[in-house]
Backbone as a printed PyTorch tensor [residue, N CA C, xyz], in Angstrom:
tensor([[[-18.0720,  29.8790, -73.4440],
         [-17.7900,  28.5540, -72.8930],
         [-18.4860,  28.4010, -71.5400]],

        [[-19.1420,  27.2620, -71.3510],
         [-19.8230,  26.9850, -70.0810],
         [-18.9200,  26.1420, -69.1960]],

        [[-18.8930,  26.4850, -67.9440],
         [-18.1280,  25.7160, -66.9700],
         [-19.1100,  25.0830, -65.9980]],

        [[-19.1110,  23.7540, -65.9310],
         [-20.0010,  23.0270, -65.0250],
         [-19.2590,  22.7670, -63.7250]],

        [[-19.8770,  23.1660, -62.6380],
         [-19.2780,  22.9300, -61.3430],
         [-20.0690,  21.8550, -60.6150]],

        [[-19.3930,  20.8930, -60.0530],
         [-20.0400,  19.8290, -59.2910],
         [-19.7080,  20.0280, -57.8260]],

        [[-20.7160,  20.2100, -57.0160],
         [-20.5310,  20.4310, -55.5900],
         [-20.7870,  19.1360, -54.8350]],

        [[-19.8650,  18.7070, -54.0000],
         [-20.0780,  17.4710, -53.2480],
         [-21.3540,  17.5370, -52.4300]],

        [[-22.2190,  16.5150, -52.6050],
         [-23.4860,  16.5040, -51.8750],
         [-23.2590,  16.4810, -50.3770]],

        [[-22.1780,  15.8140, -49.9420],
         [-21.9160,  15.6820, -48.5140],
         [-21.6450,  17.0270, -47.8570]],

        [[-21.2040,  18.0440, -48.6740],
         [-20.8870,  19.3470, -48.1120],
         [-22.1100,  20.2690, -48.0810]],

        [[-23.0630,  20.0780, -48.9990],
         [-24.1550,  21.0200, -49.1070],
         [-25.5170,  20.4410, -48.7570]],

        [[-25.6680,  19.1370, -48.7700],
         [-26.9500,  18.5040, -48.4550],
         [-26.6890,  17.2080, -47.7060]],

        [[-27.1940,  17.1220, -46.4880],
         [-27.0130,  15.9280, -45.6710],
         [-28.3430,  15.5120, -45.0670]],

        [[-28.5640,  14.1940, -45.0250],
         [-29.7740,  13.6440, -44.3990],
         [-29.3770,  12.7560, -43.2280]],

        [[-30.3060,  12.5730, -42.3020],
         [-29.9700,  11.8420, -41.0840],
         [-29.8930,  10.3330, -41.2910]],

        [[-30.2750,   9.8470, -42.4750],
         [-30.1830,   8.4150, -42.7580],
         [-29.7350,   8.2100, -44.1940]],

        [[-28.9230,   7.1620, -44.4160],
         [-28.5600,   6.7520, -45.7730],
         [-29.3630,   5.5410, -46.2070]],

        [[-29.8960,   4.8040, -45.2180],
         [-30.7890,   3.6830, -45.5100],
         [-31.9050,   3.6640, -44.4880]],

        [[-33.1080,   3.4490, -44.9630],
         [-34.2810,   3.3580, -44.0950],
         [-34.8840,   1.9720, -44.2520]],

        [[-34.9470,   1.2320, -43.1470],
         [-35.5700,  -0.0920, -43.1400],
         [-36.8160,  -0.0080, -42.2580]],

        [[-37.9700,  -0.2710, -42.8430],
         [-39.2310,  -0.1220, -42.1130],
         [-40.2110,  -1.1820, -42.5740]],

        [[-41.1310,  -1.6060, -41.6820],
         [-42.0940,  -2.6590, -42.0470],
         [-43.2010,  -2.1620, -42.9590]],

        [[-43.7740,  -3.0800, -43.6790],
         [-44.9030,  -2.8150, -44.5650],
         [-46.0320,  -2.1370, -43.7980]],

        [[-46.5920,  -1.0810, -44.3960],
         [-47.7040,  -0.3840, -43.7780],
         [-47.3150,   0.7280, -42.8230]],

        [[-46.0310,   0.8590, -42.5080],
         [-45.5850,   1.8810, -41.5650],
         [-45.2290,   3.1790, -42.3020]],

        [[-44.8060,   4.2050, -41.5400],
         [-44.3950,   5.4920, -42.0940],
         [-42.9330,   5.7450, -41.7370]],

        [[-42.3060,   6.6720, -42.4440],
         [-40.9860,   7.1160, -42.0090],
         [-40.8230,   8.6070, -42.2860]],

        [[-39.9090,   9.2100, -41.5260],
         [-39.5940,  10.6250, -41.6600],
         [-38.1050,  10.7670, -41.8740]],

        [[-37.7210,  11.4550, -42.9340],
         [-36.3180,  11.6980, -43.2560],
         [-36.0420,  13.1820, -43.0910]],

        [[-35.0320,  13.5180, -42.2750],
         [-34.6970,  14.9130, -42.0170],
         [-33.3560,  15.2420, -42.6720]],

        [[-33.3080,  16.3470, -43.3840],
         [-32.0920,  16.7440, -44.0960],
         [-31.7110,  18.1820, -43.7360]],

        [[-30.4780,  18.5350, -44.0170],
         [-30.0020,  19.9070, -43.8040],
         [-29.1810,  20.3310, -45.0060]],

        [[-29.0860,  21.6380, -45.2310],
         [-28.3670,  22.1450, -46.3860],
         [-27.8860,  23.5630, -46.0900]],

        [[-27.0010,  24.0770, -46.9330],
         [-26.4900,  25.4300, -46.7470],
         [-27.6160,  26.4460, -46.9140]],

        [[-27.6140,  27.4720, -46.0560],
         [-28.7290,  28.4080, -45.9900],
         [-29.0210,  29.1150, -47.3040]],

        [[-28.0050,  29.3080, -48.1340],
         [-28.2370,  30.0720, -49.3600],
         [-28.9360,  29.2480, -50.4420]],

        [[-29.0820,  27.9370, -50.2190],
         [-29.7320,  27.0850, -51.2220],
         [-31.2410,  27.1220, -51.0100]],

        [[-31.8700,  28.1780, -51.5110],
         [-33.2950,  28.3940, -51.2630],
         [-34.1690,  27.9450, -52.4240]],

        [[-33.6350,  27.1360, -53.3230],
         [-34.3890,  26.6910, -54.4900],
         [-35.3610,  25.5730, -54.1210]],

        [[-36.1020,  25.1120, -55.1260],
         [-37.0610,  24.0230, -54.9620],
         [-36.3550,  22.7460, -54.4930]],

        [[-36.9810,  22.0510, -53.5300],
         [-36.4640,  20.7620, -53.0430],
         [-37.3830,  19.6640, -53.5620]],

        [[-36.8350,  18.4930, -53.8280],
         [-37.6640,  17.4220, -54.3790],
         [-37.1950,  16.0510, -53.9070]],

        [[-38.0790,  15.0680, -54.0790],
         [-37.8500,  13.6670, -53.7120],
         [-38.1070,  12.8450, -54.9650]],

        [[-37.0760,  12.1470, -55.4310],
         [-37.2420,  11.3850, -56.6630],
         [-36.7360,   9.9550, -56.4840]],

        [[-37.1690,   9.0900, -57.3880],
         [-36.8560,   7.6680, -57.2810],
         [-36.1350,   7.1820, -58.5310]],

        [[-35.0690,   6.3630, -58.3020],
         [-34.3420,   5.7850, -59.4180],
         [-32.9000,   5.5150, -59.0430]],

        [[-32.3080,   4.5240, -59.6790],
         [-30.9190,   4.1710, -59.3760],
         [-29.9590,   5.2920, -59.7530]],

        [[-30.2900,   6.0390, -60.7890],
         [-29.4110,   7.1000, -61.2790],
         [-29.9720,   8.4730, -60.9360]],

        [[-29.1260,   9.3610, -60.4770],
         [-29.5440,  10.7230, -60.1700],
         [-29.9560,  11.4860, -61.4220]],

        [[-29.4630,  11.0600, -62.5570],
         [-29.7470,  11.7580, -63.8130],
         [-31.1310,  11.4030, -64.3750]],

        [[-31.6220,  10.2090, -64.0290],
         [-32.8680,   9.7440, -64.6330],
         [-33.9640,   9.4460, -63.6110]],

        [[-33.7610,   9.8060, -62.3540],
         [-34.7640,   9.4740, -61.3380],
         [-36.0550,  10.2640, -61.5940]],

        [[-37.1670,   9.6650, -61.1850],
         [-38.4970,  10.2520, -61.3900],
         [-38.9100,  11.0550, -60.1630]],

        [[-39.1990,  12.3290, -60.3500],
         [-39.6150,  13.1890, -59.2430],
         [-41.0190,  12.8000, -58.7830]],

        [[-41.1460,  12.4710, -57.5040],
         [-42.4330,  12.0690, -56.9360],
         [-43.1590,  13.2360, -56.2730]],

        [[-42.3890,  14.1380, -55.6540],
         [-42.9900,  15.2640, -54.9580],
         [-41.9350,  16.3640, -54.8350]],

        [[-42.3860,  17.6310, -54.8250],
         [-41.4410,  18.7370, -54.6440],
         [-42.0400,  19.7820, -53.7170]],

        [[-41.1850,  20.6430, -53.1780],
         [-41.6080,  21.5910, -52.1510],
         [-42.4450,  22.7320, -52.7140]],

        [[-42.4350,  22.9480, -54.0290],
         [-43.2350,  24.0000, -54.6420],
         [-44.6040,  23.5040, -55.0880]],

        [[-44.8690,  22.2140, -54.8900],
         [-46.1790,  21.6700, -55.2140],
         [-46.4110,  21.3950, -56.6820]],

        [[-45.3530,  21.4120, -57.4960],
         [-45.5090,  21.1160, -58.9200],
         [-45.8220,  19.6360, -59.1360]],

        [[-45.2610,  18.7880, -58.2800],
         [-45.5070,  17.3500, -58.3410],
         [-45.9930,  16.8960, -56.9730]],

        [[-47.0870,  16.1300, -56.9400],
         [-47.6710,  15.7260, -55.6610],
         [-48.0430,  14.2540, -55.6790]],

        [[-48.1270,  13.6940, -54.4990],
         [-48.6190,  12.3340, -54.3240],
         [-49.2670,  12.2560, -52.9540]],

        [[-50.2130,  11.3340, -52.7840],
         [-50.9750,  11.2840, -51.5340],
         [-50.1750,  10.7020, -50.3760]],

        [[-49.2020,   9.8350, -50.6650],
         [-48.4770,   9.1620, -49.5790],
         [-47.1210,   9.7840, -49.2700]],

        [[-46.6520,  10.7020, -50.1020],
         [-45.3270,  11.2830, -49.9030],
         [-45.4480,  12.7990, -49.7930]],

        [[-44.7750,  13.3600, -48.7820],
         [-44.8180,  14.8010, -48.5640],
         [-43.3970,  15.3060, -48.3150]],

        [[-43.0780,  16.4650, -48.8680],
         [-41.7990,  17.1020, -48.5850],
         [-42.0780,  18.5240, -48.1400]],

        [[-41.4550,  18.9170, -47.0300],
         [-41.6480,  20.2490, -46.4740],
         [-40.2810,  20.9030, -46.3430]],

        [[-40.1460,  22.0910, -46.8840],
         [-38.8940,  22.8250, -46.7680],
         [-38.9960,  23.7580, -45.5650]],

        [[-38.3270,  23.3750, -44.4700],
         [-38.3820,  24.1590, -43.2340],
         [-37.2710,  25.2040, -43.1720]],

        [[-36.7070,  25.5260, -44.3310],
         [-35.6610,  26.5470, -44.4350],
         [-34.4820,  26.2150, -43.5270]],

        [[-34.3010,  26.9530, -42.4540],
         [-33.1190,  26.7520, -41.6130],
         [-33.0430,  25.3430, -41.0250]],

        [[-34.1940,  24.7400, -40.7980],
         [-34.1970,  23.3830, -40.2360],
         [-34.0080,  22.3360, -41.3120]],

        [[-34.1170,  22.7240, -42.5740],
         [-33.9080,  21.7820, -43.6560],
         [-35.1900,  21.1250, -44.1230]],

        [[-35.1180,  20.4060, -45.2460],
         [-36.3170,  19.7250, -45.7650],
         [-36.5980,  18.4320, -45.0030]],

        [[-37.8770,  18.1180, -44.8730],
         [-38.3150,  16.8720, -44.2680],
         [-39.0990,  16.0850, -45.3150]],

        [[-38.8150,  14.8130, -45.4270],
         [-39.5640,  13.9360, -46.3250],
         [-40.3250,  12.9390, -45.4640]],

        [[-41.6360,  12.8570, -45.6670],
         [-42.4660,  11.9050, -44.9200],
         [-43.1810,  11.0050, -45.9110]],

        [[-43.0230,   9.6930, -45.7100],
         [-43.6700,   8.7040, -46.5660],
         [-44.6260,   7.8890, -45.6900]],

        [[-45.8700,   7.7490, -46.1360],
         [-46.9110,   7.0730, -45.3730],
         [-47.2560,   5.7230, -45.9860]],

        [[-47.7150,   4.8130, -45.1310],
         [-48.2860,   3.5340, -45.5630],
         [-47.3760,   2.8240, -46.5750]],

        [[-46.1860,   2.4650, -46.1490],
         [-45.2120,   1.8270, -47.0400],
         [-45.7650,   0.5580, -47.6770]],

        [[-45.4970,   0.3860, -48.9680],
         [-45.9090,  -0.7830, -49.7270],
         [-44.6690,  -1.5720, -50.1620]],

        [[-44.8660,  -2.8450, -50.5250],
         [-43.7390,  -3.6710, -50.9480],
         [-42.9650,  -3.0260, -52.0880]],

        [[-43.6910,  -2.4290, -53.0230],
         [-43.0480,  -1.8380, -54.1860],
         [-42.2910,  -0.5590, -53.8950]],

        [[-42.3160,  -0.0760, -52.6520],
         [-41.6140,   1.1640, -52.3180],
         [-40.1210,   0.9580, -52.0820]],

        [[-39.6670,  -0.2760, -51.9650],
         [-38.2290,  -0.5290, -51.7720],
         [-37.4600,  -0.0230, -52.9930]],

        [[-36.3090,   0.5910, -52.7410],
         [-35.5000,   1.0770, -53.8510],
         [-34.6290,   2.2460, -53.4470]],

        [[-34.0100,   2.8720, -54.4460],
         [-33.1210,   4.0140, -54.2340],
         [-33.8830,   5.2980, -54.5350]],

        [[-33.7490,   6.2590, -53.6200],
         [-34.3960,   7.5650, -53.7730],
         [-33.3320,   8.6570, -53.6230]],

        [[-33.7140,   9.8660, -54.0390],
         [-32.8160,  11.0130, -53.9520],
         [-33.5630,  12.2080, -53.3830]],

        [[-32.8930,  12.9150, -52.4550],
         [-33.3450,  14.2380, -52.0550],
         [-32.5290,  15.2210, -52.8810]],

        [[-33.2170,  16.1240, -53.5760],
         [-32.5120,  17.0380, -54.4690],
         [-32.8830,  18.4910, -54.2500]],

        [[-31.9660,  19.3850, -54.6270],
         [-32.1970,  20.8210, -54.5920],
         [-31.9100,  21.3640, -55.9860]],

        [[-32.9030,  22.0430, -56.5670],
         [-32.6990,  22.6470, -57.8810],
         [-31.5650,  23.6600, -57.8240]],

        [[-30.6850,  23.5730, -58.8220],
         [-29.5660,  24.5160, -58.9080],
         [-29.1360,  24.5930, -60.3660]],

        [[-28.8240,  25.7690, -60.8690],
         [-28.3810,  25.8860, -62.2650],
         [-27.1660,  24.9940, -62.5460]],

        [[-27.2060,  24.3540, -63.6820],
         [-26.1260,  23.5130, -64.1980],
         [-26.0450,  22.1510, -63.5060]],

        [[-26.1300,  22.1060, -62.1890],
         [-26.0110,  20.8120, -61.5080],
         [-26.7780,  20.8430, -60.1890]],

        [[-27.8500,  20.0170, -60.0840],
         [-28.6140,  19.9430, -58.8340],
         [-27.7510,  19.3400, -57.7280]],

        [[-28.0560,  19.7490, -56.5030],
         [-27.4120,  19.1450, -55.3330],
         [-28.2710,  17.9720, -54.9020]],

        [[-27.7050,  16.7690, -54.8120],
         [-28.4960,  15.5710, -54.5410],
         [-27.7590,  14.6270, -53.6010]],

        [[-28.5250,  13.8880, -52.8140],
         [-27.9600,  12.8310, -51.9880],
         [-28.9410,  11.6550, -51.9830]],

        [[-28.4160,  10.4460, -51.9700],
         [-29.2660,   9.2580, -52.1360],
         [-29.6360,   8.6230, -50.8020]],

        [[-30.7770,   7.9410, -50.8060],
         [-31.2690,   7.2010, -49.6450],
         [-31.8650,   5.8990, -50.1620]],

        [[-31.4950,   4.7840, -49.5360],
         [-32.0800,   3.4960, -49.9170],
         [-33.1860,   3.1460, -48.9360]],

        [[-34.3390,   2.7360, -49.4740],
         [-35.4930,   2.3440, -48.6630],
         [-35.7090,   0.8390, -48.8050]],

        [[-35.8050,   0.1620, -47.6710],
         [-36.0390,  -1.2800, -47.6470],
         [-37.3170,  -1.5370, -46.8550]],

        [[-38.3230,  -2.0880, -47.5180],
         [-39.5970,  -2.3970, -46.8640],
         [-39.6080,  -3.8760, -46.4930]],

        [[-39.8250,  -4.1650, -45.2200],
         [-39.7850,  -5.5460, -44.7280],
         [-41.1760,  -6.0090, -44.3170]],

        [[-41.3290,  -7.3210, -44.2320],
         [-42.5780,  -7.9040, -43.7600],
         [-42.4500,  -8.2520, -42.2780]],

        [[-43.5280,  -8.0740, -41.5430],
         [-43.5480,  -8.3730, -40.1120],
         [-43.8370,  -9.8520, -39.9190]],

        [[-43.0150, -10.5790, -39.1250],
         [-43.2890, -12.0020, -38.8880],
         [-44.6690, -12.2110, -38.2790]],

        [[-45.2790, -13.3240, -38.6290],
         [-46.6260, -13.6420, -38.1450],
         [-46.5470, -14.2260, -36.7430]],

        [[-47.3640, -13.7100, -35.8490],
         [-47.4130, -14.2470, -34.4940],
         [-48.3240, -15.4700, -34.4470]],

        [[-48.2610, -16.1960, -33.3450],
         [-49.1030, -17.3650, -33.1750],
         [-50.5610, -16.9410, -33.0830]],

        [[-51.4680, -17.5770, -33.8530],
         [-52.8660, -17.1250, -33.8650],
         [-53.6180, -17.5200, -32.5960]],

        [[-54.6250, -16.7360, -32.3070],
         [-55.5500, -17.0370, -31.2130],
         [-56.9600, -17.0760, -31.7640]],

        [[-57.8050, -17.8440, -31.1100],
         [-59.1860, -17.9900, -31.5570],
         [-60.0870, -17.0640, -30.7470]],

        [[-61.0260, -16.4470, -31.4370],
         [-61.8850, -15.4570, -30.8110],
         [-63.3320, -15.6520, -31.2560]],

        [[-64.1090, -16.4000, -30.4820],
         [-65.5370, -16.5400, -30.8170],
         [-66.2340, -15.1880, -30.7430]],

        [[-67.0810, -14.8970, -31.7260],
         [-67.7870, -13.6230, -31.7380],
         [-69.0640, -13.6990, -30.9210]],

        [[-68.9240, -14.2800, -29.7310],
         [-69.9910, -14.3200, -28.7270],
         [-69.3200, -14.0990, -27.3830]],

        [[-70.0990, -13.8770, -26.3610],
         [-69.5530, -13.6940, -25.0230],
         [-69.1310, -15.0530, -24.4720]],

        [[-67.8160, -15.3210, -24.5650],
         [-67.3110, -16.6250, -24.1440],
         [-65.9450, -16.4470, -23.5100]],

        [[-65.8250, -16.7650, -22.2420],
         [-64.5510, -16.7010, -21.5440],
         [-63.7390, -17.9530, -21.8590]],

        [[-62.4010, -17.8090, -21.8050],
         [-61.5400, -18.9600, -22.0500],
         [-61.8490, -20.0710, -21.0490]],

        [[-62.0430, -21.2980, -21.5600],
         [-62.3040, -22.4400, -20.6980],
         [-63.7710, -22.6520, -20.4070]],

        [[-64.6280, -21.6600, -20.7010],
         [-66.0530, -21.8190, -20.4300],
         [-66.7320, -22.4800, -21.6300]],

        [[-68.0020, -22.7980, -21.4850],
         [-68.7510, -23.5080, -22.5270],
         [-69.9010, -22.6360, -23.0070]],

        [[-70.0090, -22.5240, -24.3110],
         [-71.1220, -21.8020, -24.9320],
         [-72.1270, -22.8180, -25.4480]],

        [[-73.3820, -22.6810, -25.0710],
         [-74.4230, -23.5910, -25.5320],
         [-75.4340, -22.7940, -26.3540]],

        [[-75.5810, -23.1570, -27.5970],
         [-76.4920, -22.4270, -28.4540],
         [-76.4130, -22.9160, -29.8760]],

        [[-76.8380, -22.0700, -30.8200],
         [-76.8830, -22.4330, -32.2300],
         [-75.6950, -21.9050, -33.0000]],

        [[-75.9430, -21.1890, -34.0980],
         [-74.8650, -20.7010, -34.9620],
         [-73.9440, -19.7220, -34.2370]],

        [[-72.6670, -19.8020, -34.5250],
         [-71.6800, -18.8940, -33.9470],
         [-70.5210, -18.7490, -34.9380]],

        [[-69.9220, -17.5710, -34.9770],
         [-68.7560, -17.3230, -35.8250],
         [-67.5200, -17.2170, -34.9420]],

        [[-66.4690, -17.9380, -35.3230],
         [-65.2010, -17.9100, -34.5960],
         [-64.1540, -17.2800, -35.5070]],

        [[-63.4030, -16.3340, -34.9620],
         [-62.4030, -15.6070, -35.7420],
         [-60.9890, -15.9860, -35.3010]],

        [[-60.1230, -16.1410, -36.2860],
         [-58.7040, -16.4060, -36.0410],
         [-57.9650, -15.0770, -36.1780]],

        [[-57.1980, -14.6920, -35.1490],
         [-56.5330, -13.3870, -35.1620],
         [-55.0760, -13.5220, -34.7460]],

        [[-54.2350, -12.6330, -35.2840],
         [-52.8210, -12.5440, -34.9020],
         [-52.5510, -11.1310, -34.4020]],

        [[-51.7260, -11.0110, -33.3910],
         [-51.4150,  -9.6920, -32.8500],
         [-50.4550,  -8.9330, -33.7540]],

        [[-49.7080,  -9.6360, -34.5930],
         [-48.8220,  -8.9560, -35.5390],
         [-48.6340,  -9.8390, -36.7670]],

        [[-48.2000,  -9.2260, -37.8380],
         [-47.9780,  -9.9510, -39.0770],
         [-48.3590,  -9.1030, -40.2710]],

        [[-47.7250,  -9.3660, -41.3950],
         [-47.9590,  -8.6230, -42.6290],
         [-48.6850,  -9.5190, -43.6270]],

        [[-49.8070,  -9.0240, -44.1310],
         [-50.5850,  -9.7600, -45.1390],
         [-50.8370, -11.2050, -44.6990]],

        [[-51.3660, -11.3600, -43.4840],
         [-51.5730, -12.6840, -42.9010],
         [-52.7470, -13.3810, -43.5840]],

        [[-52.5720, -14.6770, -43.8550],
         [-53.6610, -15.5160, -44.3620],
         [-53.9580, -16.5980, -43.3240]],

        [[-55.2090, -17.0180, -43.2510],
         [-55.6310, -17.9620, -42.2280],
         [-56.2550, -19.1990, -42.8600]],

        [[-56.0800, -20.3440, -42.1920],
         [-56.6850, -21.6100, -42.6280],
         [-57.2430, -22.3250, -41.4020]],

        [[-58.4120, -22.9330, -41.5790],
         [-59.0610, -23.6940, -40.5040],
         [-58.9370, -25.1880, -40.7710]],

        [[-58.6500, -25.9440, -39.6890],
         [-58.4620, -27.3860, -39.7960],
         [-59.3140, -28.1010, -38.7530]],

        [[-59.7570, -29.3110, -39.1290],
         [-60.4310, -30.2050, -38.1830],
         [-59.4740, -31.3360, -37.8470]],

        [[-59.2670, -31.5660, -36.5350],
         [-58.3370, -32.5950, -36.1010],
         [-58.9140, -33.9780, -36.3750]],

        [[-58.1900, -34.7350, -37.1810],
         [-58.5620, -36.1190, -37.4580],
         [-57.2890, -36.9580, -37.4840]],

        [[-57.4580, -38.2590, -37.4580],
         [-56.3070, -39.1790, -37.5130],
         [-56.2860, -39.8520, -38.8890]],

        [[-55.1560, -39.9110, -39.5740],
         [-53.8170, -39.5290, -39.1030],
         [-53.4390, -38.0810, -39.4350]],

        [[-54.2270, -37.3730, -40.2630],
         [-53.8880, -36.0100, -40.6460],
         [-55.0780, -35.0810, -40.4390]],

        [[-54.7690, -33.8180, -40.1570],
         [-55.8280, -32.8230, -40.0310],
         [-56.4370, -32.5350, -41.3990]],

        [[-57.7080, -32.1790, -41.3940],
         [-58.4380, -31.9180, -42.6310],
         [-58.6790, -30.4110, -42.7680]],

        [[-58.3170, -29.8540, -43.9370],
         [-58.5510, -28.4380, -44.1970],
         [-60.0400, -28.1890, -44.3910]],

        [[-60.5920, -27.2350, -43.6290],
         [-62.0030, -26.8680, -43.7550],
         [-62.1900, -25.6960, -44.7050]],

        [[-61.4030, -24.6340, -44.4980],
         [-61.5140, -23.4620, -45.3700],
         [-60.3480, -22.5150, -45.1180]],

        [[-60.1310, -21.6270, -46.0930],
         [-59.0860, -20.6090, -45.9790],
         [-59.7470, -19.2520, -45.7660]],

        [[-59.8310, -18.8340, -44.5190],
         [-60.3940, -17.5300, -44.1740],
         [-60.1520, -17.2950, -42.6890]],

        [[-60.3370, -16.0530, -42.2550],
         [-60.1500, -15.7390, -40.8370],
         [-61.3490, -16.1690, -40.0040]],

        [[-62.5480, -16.1020, -40.5790],
         [-63.7710, -16.4200, -39.8470],
         [-64.3120, -17.7860, -40.2400]],

        [[-64.7960, -18.5070, -39.2600],
         [-65.4130, -19.8210, -39.4730],
         [-66.7850, -19.8230, -38.8160]],

        [[-67.8180, -20.1480, -39.5880],
         [-69.1790, -20.2180, -39.0530],
         [-69.5000, -21.6490, -38.6500]],

        [[-70.0240, -21.7950, -37.4330],
         [-70.3160, -23.1140, -36.8800],
         [-71.7350, -23.1450, -36.3220]],

        [[-72.2710, -24.3260, -36.2650],
         [-73.5190, -24.5590, -35.5390],
         [-73.2410, -25.6470, -34.5110]],

        [[-73.2210, -25.2640, -33.2470],
         [-72.8140, -26.1860, -32.1870],
         [-73.8530, -26.2110, -31.0690]],

        [[-74.0840, -27.3990, -30.5550],
         [-74.8540, -27.5030, -29.3190],
         [-73.9730, -27.0970, -28.1450]],

        [[-72.6530, -27.3750, -28.2990],
         [-71.7090, -27.0500, -27.2320],
         [-70.4020, -26.5810, -27.8650]],

        [[-69.9550, -25.3910, -27.4920],
         [-68.7040, -24.8190, -28.0130],
         [-67.8050, -24.4640, -26.8450]],

        [[-66.5730, -24.9900, -26.8410],
         [-65.6490, -24.7210, -25.7510],
         [-64.3090, -24.2800, -26.3100]],

        [[-63.7600, -23.2190, -25.6940],
         [-62.4570, -22.6730, -26.0920],
         [-61.4200, -23.0830, -25.0580]],

        [[-60.2610, -23.5910, -25.5210],
         [-59.2110, -23.9940, -24.5880],
         [-58.6560, -22.7810, -23.8670]],

        [[-58.0200, -23.0280, -22.7510],
         [-57.5270, -21.9280, -21.9180],
         [-56.4170, -21.1210, -22.5900]],

        [[-55.7230, -21.7210, -23.5630],
         [-54.6800, -20.9720, -24.2730],
         [-55.2020, -20.3090, -25.5430]],

        [[-56.5180, -20.4270, -25.7940],
         [-57.1870, -19.8130, -26.9450],
         [-56.6040, -20.2660, -28.2790]],

        [[-56.0780, -21.4820, -28.3310],
         [-55.4730, -21.9730, -29.5580],
         [-56.3070, -23.0780, -30.2060]],

        [[-57.2790, -23.6090, -29.4910],
         [-58.0790, -24.6940, -30.0390],
         [-59.4850, -24.6170, -29.4560]],

        [[-60.4690, -25.0140, -30.2530],
         [-61.8290, -25.0430, -29.7440],
         [-62.4730, -26.3780, -30.0880]],

        [[-63.5150, -26.7120, -29.3370],
         [-64.2640, -27.9380, -29.5540],
         [-65.7170, -27.5770, -29.8350]],

        [[-66.1860, -27.9880, -31.0090],
         [-67.5850, -27.7980, -31.3960],
         [-68.2400, -29.1690, -31.3450]],

        [[-69.0430, -29.3990, -30.2970],
         [-69.5770, -30.7260, -30.0320],
         [-68.4060, -31.7040, -29.9110]],

        [[-68.2740, -32.6490, -30.8260],
         [-67.1720, -33.6070, -30.7260],
         [-66.0200, -33.2720, -31.6680]],

        [[-66.1250, -32.1760, -32.4000],
         [-65.0870, -31.8120, -33.3610],
         [-64.0690, -30.8850, -32.7200]],

        [[-62.7850, -31.2060, -32.8980],
         [-61.7050, -30.3380, -32.4320],
         [-61.1790, -29.5350, -33.6170]],

        [[-61.1810, -28.2050, -33.4590],
         [-60.8160, -27.3120, -34.5470],
         [-59.6560, -26.4030, -34.1330]],

        [[-58.8540, -26.0250, -35.1150],
         [-57.7630, -25.0940, -34.8560],
         [-57.5360, -24.2600, -36.1050]],

        [[-56.7740, -23.1940, -35.9320],
         [-56.4990, -22.2840, -37.0410],
         [-54.9930, -22.1280, -37.2120]],

        [[-54.5730, -21.9260, -38.4530],
         [-53.1600, -21.7060, -38.7660],
         [-53.0280, -20.3730, -39.4810]],

        [[-51.9650, -19.6280, -39.1690],
         [-51.7070, -18.3450, -39.8340],
         [-50.3950, -18.4290, -40.5990]],

        [[-50.3610, -17.7670, -41.7490],
         [-49.1600, -17.8120, -42.5840],
         [-49.2080, -16.6390, -43.5480]],

        [[-48.0550, -16.3620, -44.1840],
         [-47.9700, -15.2700, -45.1590],
         [-48.4910, -15.7330, -46.5030]]])
């Protein structure tokens, strides 16, 4: 007769976080500790159920991935490092230790968030100080944001009663006899045309 013993995960395996919330494209480090005698293979798996989760990486190198690493530091415990978080990485994961009859496991929920888009600024790809005037031929002006996730850009020409969409891209190529950037870097004038850029997800 076989006797299955279930050991509370909270007593034998503990991690410093139960939920990790991090922005898209960032990394995180999860630190765990366990009883010293549990020297078996450690692993990181994904899935709502501990019984059916998919092993992504393990400390013995049997399963590997380029963005996820697990290191068994023995007395210091296993460390899980995930790089370059993607939208699809949100979900329930498990840190597990191989053990006969019943693995020791504890769950961690990962939530990947998007970074709000900041107000865009205009950046002519020529030597042009804010408020000064550039006189010449073709020039490329770039719309940039200091923060934001998967930002998309649109260029508009100011007209009455509504602005006119010129194109959807970060860079706009112009041919101007006179190009001037406003002091707040939010609007530029190409000859008599007033142009601005909008950023959005």
